[in-house]
Structure formats: structure tokens, C-alpha cells
C-alpha positions in Angstrom: -4.3 37.7 0.1 -2.1 37.4 -2.9 -1.9 34.2 -4.9 1.4 32.7 -6.0 1.1 30.0 -8.8 4.6 28.7 -7.9 3.8 28.0 -4.2 0.0 27.8 -3.9 -1.6 24.3 -3.8 -2.8 23.0 -7.1 -5.7 22.3 -7.3 -6.6 25.0 -4.8 -9.3 24.4 -2.2 -12.6 25.0 -3.8 -11.5 24.5 -7.4 -13.9 21.6 -7.8 -16.8 22.6 -5.6 -19.1 23.5 -8.4 -18.4 20.1 -10.1 -19.0 18.2 -6.9 -22.2 20.1 -6.2 -23.5 19.1 -9.7 -23.2 15.4 -9.0 -26.3 13.4 -8.2 -26.1 12.2 -4.6 -26.7 8.6 -5.6 -23.5 8.7 -7.6 -21.4 9.7 -4.6 -20.0 7.1 -2.2 -17.9 8.0 0.9 -15.2 5.6 2.1 -13.3 5.8 5.4 -10.1 4.7 3.6 -7.5 2.3 4.9 -4.6 3.7 7.0 -2.6 0.5 6.3 -2.7 1.1 2.5 0.5 1.7 0.5 1.4 3.4 -2.7 3.8 1.8 -5.2 5.7 3.9 -7.8 7.6 2.3 -10.6 10.9 4.0 -11.3 12.9 3.1 -14.4 16.7 3.2 -14.1 18.9 2.0 -16.9 22.5 1.4 -17.9 25.2 2.8 -15.6 22.6 4.3 -13.3 21.1 0.9 -12.7 24.5 -0.6 -12.0 25.3 2.3 -9.7 22.1 1.9 -7.8 22.6 -1.8 -7.3 26.2 -1.2 -6.2 25.1 1.4 -3.6 22.3 -0.9 -2.4 24.7 -3.8 -2.0 27.2 -1.7 -0.1 24.5 -0.5 2.3 22.9 -4.0 2.6 19.6 -2.7 1.3 17.3 -3.2 -1.7 17.6 -0.7 -4.5 14.0 0.5 -3.7 15.1 1.3 -0.2 18.0 3.4 -1.4 15.6 5.4 -3.7 13.2 5.9 -0.7 16.2 7.1 1.4 17.1 9.6 -1.4 13.5 10.9 -1.6 13.3 11.4 2.2 16.7 13.2 2.2 15.6 15.4 -0.7 12.4 16.4 1.2 14.3 17.6 4.3 14.8 21.3 4.6 18.3 22.5 3.7 20.6 23.3 6.6 
């Protein structure tokens, strides 16, 4: 199978296997995780862009962060 650095996952599966195998078992803890957890990303918008974002949010009755989230979801959809 050919590898394509532009589309292959990075890191690729197995990239850290040797490093993980070298860890002492007492240093490794496994956690189930929390399905209700969230991730917060800080986005800086300044000047006219900040005013534009606030104006769009106000017009849609949303918070500026919700408008940014909508943009991210729209950008992630496949092109028609």
C-alpha cells in the first residue's frame, strides 16, 4: 500500500508503539474517559472582524461562539 503524507493520519498507527512498550507498567494508568466532557478552544478575533462576528450573531439571535461553531460544521461538510 502506498503512503501519502498529505492524506495519511499523522501520527500514523504504530508510530509510538516502541515508546509505549518501553514504559514501565507502573507508570501507565488507563482511564475510561468521560463521554460528557467538552473541549474549549479560544479564538481571537479583532477589529472589524470582531464587529462583523458580533453583528452576524446578533442578527441570528446567537452567541458569537455559536456562529463560529456553525462555520466550522459547515466547512467540514463535503462540497456539493
